[in-house]
N, C-alpha and C positions, 0 to 999 in steps of 0.2 A: 654816240654808246661808246664810253670808253670801255670798250669790253678787254683790252688786254689786261685791265686792272683787276678784273674777277677774279676771285680764285676759285680755282678749278681743276679736278683730278683727271675728269673722261677727256680724253684727247680728240682733236677733228681732225681727218683726214679730209682732205679738198683735193679734185680731182681739174687738174689741167686742161684747158681748151682753149677755144676762138674768143671765150667769152672773159678770159681770165691770163692771156696773154701778154696784156700788157704790162709791164715793170714796174709802173707804180704803184698800178691794182694788185698784184702781186705782192709785191712789200705790205703794203697796207692791208691784205685780208692776212700777211703772216703776223702782222704788228696786232691785228684784231683776234685773233685765237688761235691760225692754222697750225698744228704740229707735222703732219705727213702730208706730201704733196704727192698726189698719185697722177702716174702717167700713164696714159691707158695705150697699150701698143695694137690694140685694133685700127688706130687710126694714124695717120702719117708715116713717114720714112726716117730708115734710121737717123738721120743727119737730123731730121727734128726736134728727135727725141734728145740727143746730144746738147742741141741749141737750145732747148728746155730745161735740161737740167744743170746747164750752165746760168741760165737765166734766176734759175729757183736757189741756185747756191748764192748769187749777187745780191739777189733779193732779201735773202733770209741775212746775209753779211751789212747790208745796208739796215734791217732792223732789230740786228743786233742779236739776232739768238738763230741756233742752230735747228734745223728742221731735217726732216727723213725725208727722204727719196724713196717711193715703192712702184718698181717697174712692174705694171701690170700685163702678163701674158695673154696674149688674143684667145689661143686654144685652138681645140680646133671649128673649122666653119661648118657647122652642123645647120646649113641654109639653103633656102631654093634659089633657083638661079632668076635673071632679071625677065622684065614685062617687056615686049614690045611699047604699049603705052605708059611703061613706068608701076603700073597697078592694075588691077581689076576687082572687078565686086563680086563675089562669091554668096550665091542664093542657097540658103538651107533647101536640101534635096537634090541640090545639083551634084554631077557627075565630075570631079575631076582627076586630072592624074599627075602623077609626081613621077619625073621619066630621067632617070639617070643619065641614057645616051642621047638624050635629045639637044640639038646644039643651037635651034633657032630660037628667039625670045618668046616667052608666055605667053598665052591669051587665056580667054574663058575657061578652053577646055584644060589646061593643064601648061605645066612649066616645066623648065629643067630642073637640076640640082646640083650645087655645091657639093653637097656631100652623096660620093658616089656608092657610097655604101647602104644606103639607107634600104634598097630592095632585100637586101640580105639580113636587114636587122628585124625588118616589120613579117609580120601573117595577118590571116583573114582575123578580123575582130579586134584589130590592135587599134587605139586612138592617139591619133598625132595632133599634137598643140602646135600651133602655128603663131608667129609674133604675141610671144609671152602668153599665149593661150587664147588670146581674142579669136582664134579660128579653130575651130575643133572640126578635123576630118576623121571619118570610123573607114578601117582598110577593108574592101570588098575582097580584093585580090590580089596577088605579085605574081606580073606575068614577065618573066625575063629582067629587065631593066625597071619596067613600071610598077608602080605601085597606084591601083587603081581605088579610090576611095569614094565616100559619098560625104559630102557638106553636111556637118552636123548643126553648127553654130557656123553663120555667116559672116561677112562683113568686108571693109578692105584690106586686099593682100598686094603688098609693095614688095620692089625690088630686095632679094638677097634677105628677107625675113627669117630667122631662126626657127628651126623646128625642135621639138620637145614629143620625146613618146611617153605618155602617161604610165608611171611606174618604172619609168627607166629602160635600159637594155639598149641603148645604142651603142655600138663597140667601139667608135672613134677614140684613137689614142689621146691622153691629156697633153701630150708633148708632138707638135708637128715640126717640119722640117725649117719654117718660118720661126717659131718659137725658140728654135735652137739658136738661129740667128740673133734673133732680138736679145735672149742669155747675153750672147756676146758683147751686143750694144751697150745694154745693162752695166755691164761690167766694167765698161770702157770710160765710164764717168763712174763707176763704184756707187752703183743704187744701194742703199741701204737695207731694201726690201726687195723679193721679187715673189710678186702672189701667180701663183700656178690654176689655169682655170680648169673645171671638170675633171679633176681627181677621183678616180674611183677606189683608189688601194694607198696602200703605203708605198707599195713599189711604185706609184708615179712617180710621188715625193723623194724617193730614192735618188730616183732618176735624174729629176731635176736638180736636186743637191749635186750629186756628180757633175753634169755637166757646168753648174754654177761654180763651181770648184776649179774645173780645170779652167773655165774661161777668167775666171778672177786670179787664178794661180801668180800672173806676171805682177799684176797689181799688188801684191800680198793682202789681199780684201777677203773677207768672209761676210757674204751677205744673209741677213733672215729669211727664211723660207716661210710665205702664208702660204696656205691649203686655202685654196676657196671652195667652200663646201655649197656644190648647188646640183651634186646629182643623187638622185636616189639611191644608185648602188654605192655612195660613200657611206651614207647612214649607218649599216652595220659595222663600217670599217673605220668608224669615229675615233675609236683609243688608238689604234694603229696609227692611223694617218697623223691624229696628234704627237705619237711620240716620234715620230722622225722629222716635224716639220717645227718652227719656232712659233706658229702661231697657227689661226684659223681666220676666214673671213665667214661670216654667216652671210651668203649672197641669195636674200631672199627673192630676187627673181626667177631666176631658174628651177629655184628649188621649190617653189612655191606653184609652177606651173608640172613641176614630175611626181611632188607628193599631194598636191592640193592645198588650196590657201587654208584650209580652217586647221590643217598639221602643224604650220608653221611655228606660230607663237610658241608652243612647247616646245618644238626643235631648237627654236633661240635661245631659252630658257636652259635647256639639257645642254645646249653648246656651251656659250658662258660658263655655265656652272664646271662643265669636264675642263675646260680650258684652265680654269683657274685651279682646279684640282692639281692639274699636270704641269703647274709652271709654265705655262703656254700661254701665249696673249691672244686676246679676240678682238677680231672686227666687226661691229654690226653694220649693213650694208644696204642699201637698195631701197629707193623711193621714201627715205626719210622725211626730206624736206619737198617732196616734186611738185606741190603746187606753189613754191617761189621758184621755179623755172620761169613763171609768165605773172605772178603775183607778188608785191611787194613783204606780205606776212602771210605767216604760214597758216595752216586749218589748226581746229582744236583738237583734231584727231592726230596730226604728225605732231604736235608738241606732245601730247601723251604718249606716241610712239616712241620718240627721243629719251623722253623723261622714265620711261619702262626701259628702256635698254641698258640708262645709266644704273637705274633701281637694281638691274640683274647682275651689274657687276662688270660689265662689257669695259674692254680699256680704249676703244674708240667707238665714233659713230663717222660716219662717211657720205658724204654727198658727191654725185656725179654727176649727171646733169645740169645740176643747181650752180654748179660754178664751172661747169665745162660750156655750158651753151645756154645757161640761164638768164634774163635779164638783169636780177640782182645779185651779181657774186659775193659782192662784202655784204650786204645786209643778211645773207642765207647765213655766213659764218657769225657774224654778230647775233644773229636768234640764236643759233645753235649752242654759241658760249651761253647766252644767258638762261637758258631752258637745263643746259647740264649744270649750271651752277646752282639754280635754283631747286632740283631733282636732288641733288647732292645735299645741299644745306635743309632737306627737310627728311632726310634720310638717318634714321637711326637704329646702329650696328652694334652689337654687342661683340667685343672684341675677342672675349674669353672664348666662346664656341668656336671660333678660329683654329685654338688649340686644344682643346680637349679631343684625346684618343688619339692624340697623332703623336708620331714617333719619326726622329732625323737621322739617316743615317751619316750624311757629312758633317763636318764640323761648322762648316763656313755656311750651311745653310741654318744649321742650329742657333749661329753666331748672330745670323739677321734676324731668327724670329724673336731671339731671345732680346735684341734691341727692339724689337717692335712691341713686346709684350711690355717691357719695363717703359718705355718712353709713354706707352698710350695710359698707364696706370699711374706715371708720374706726371703727366699732363705737362710732357714736355712738349718745347715749341718747335723744335725741328727732329727729324731722322735724320743721320747723315752718314753715306755710306762711302768711304774712299773706296773706290773699284776700278778694277783695270778691264774687266771682261764686261760687265754690267748686271753681272749674276747675282751679287748681293742685293742689287735694288730691283731686280726682277723679283727674286722670292718674297722681300716683303713688300712689293707690289700687288702679289697675290690676295692678301688679306686685307681686310677692312679696317681704315682706321682714320681718324679726321685729320693728322698728323701729316706736314706735309714731308714727304721723303727729298732729299737733296743728295746728288749721288755727285760726286768729285771724282772724275776721270782725267790722264794725262792724256787720253788718247781722243780725237776729235770723232774718231768710227763710231767709236764706244756711246761717245755723248749723242751723236745722231741716230743710233740705235736706240737709244733709251728713250728718245722721244714719242714714240706709242706705248710705253709703260703707264697704265695708269697710277696717279698721284705720284709720279716720279719726275723732278726737276734737275734737267743734267747740265751740269756746271764744267766748263773746262779748265782744270787745276792740274800746274806743274808741281810736283811736292819733292821734297829732299828724299834719299835713299833711307835716311834717319828717322824713326818713329814717332818721337819727341818732338822732335823738328817738323815734321809734316801734321802732324796733331793741331801745333802752334800755327801752321799758316793756313789749315783748315777753318780754326777759330777766326783767322783775321780776313780772311775770303768772306766768311758768312757776314761779319761783322760790316763789311766795307760796302757788303751788299743789301745791308738791312735785315737780314733774315730776323739775324740775332743781336741782342743788345745787354747791356748791362744789367744782371739780374735773372736772365733767362736760362733755363735747364735745357742742353739736348744731349740725344746721343749718338754715339759716333761707332762705326764699325773700320775697322784695317786690318790689315794682312801684316805678317811678319814673317820672313825678310818684305820689306815693300815690295808692290812692281811682278809681286809674282799672280797670274791668274789664278782662280780659285783658291787663293790662299788666307782667304779672310779667317782669322782667330783670335781676334781680339773686340772686346767692347767697353766704351769706356761713357761715363755718364758725366757731362761737364758744365758747370754753372758758371757763365759769363762773367767775369771780373768788371 
């Protein structure tokens, strides 16, 4: 399947792991359509991530395309401890104790806790969900460091499985000491995005931003920040969290356990819509192609799930264990590319609805959207943004159009960051400081890549003077001679 030749607006995030750590395979995955590579900091040591980041950059270079690297922080370890035999089988109705002071390995009667604050966070009557909700415990009483429970829904419970509280309410801070060290590691290889696990409020994201800025200062780097929405408490603060982040991840696993599975589809739609409205990016994640961990083809339900996220307007769809530990990492990427392209081709969007009742305070934003509106009505072949920071391309990408957006930037860091933006194809191009010369260079660049040819119309935006971030103030409609 020549996936990389399929025109596609929705981006693909793939998680690197044992199944995808072969450099040749990774290169093939990038050629097939991976736009962002996720490094999961829940696994591995600092040096492992540094080595993997180098491997990603090398593979992208060989594939002839830039990808973004996303460092995904582990966040608080809200987990049970270990069992003497690795696991126990809990029967419904049995009594089970979660004990923060327990040091010996767990058994059928109870287990220790990695998360020592649990006894202070729960009270009689609370419902605890373990292992992504497969095990359900009801709290009978809390005595000192011990949480006494009755098993409501039984099953196999193994080492270090996660704990959620129904309805939310666990006090664990979003950023741990490990996360703070991991931020330094991620900045040492200039990760393009940092994903923050379990933020509850905007303050969590502001703290992460501060830590990133300090760690990245010596590299003169500025990463994008993605808030992973996976706690019930984050939902009422969604707008505030978005305001201080560069984007969000709809992390459907933990979120479903806390708010209930039935609530997630509507929340996903709301989050995608709100992120686009607020000019932020959004990634839809968790179990998108789960069956392909072991099977060479997805289920019909998974195909539908990915297609619906695309139709909702998500910037990216994410693969986790499918590419990190699955049997078919490359095939999974290729299947996802095909699903995204088919969903986009079927969509019927009326561009004008995006502009009704809108007012813009900024000149650069007005130019971006003016170019988008004009290009759509002219049936232009391409929409081109000459951009230093990537903002113009981001604004254009918040609106639905079938016209591909090409972002020309002199900065590799900006090119990589834009790899996540829906419908944006970021290209590296050094331009003259003279506007007319730069516009001429842009057309030559586009022609050389086969993006436009003689007779094609395209819209292009730039700023004068050239090269100042946020300075886009000019739009030109050109016909290629």
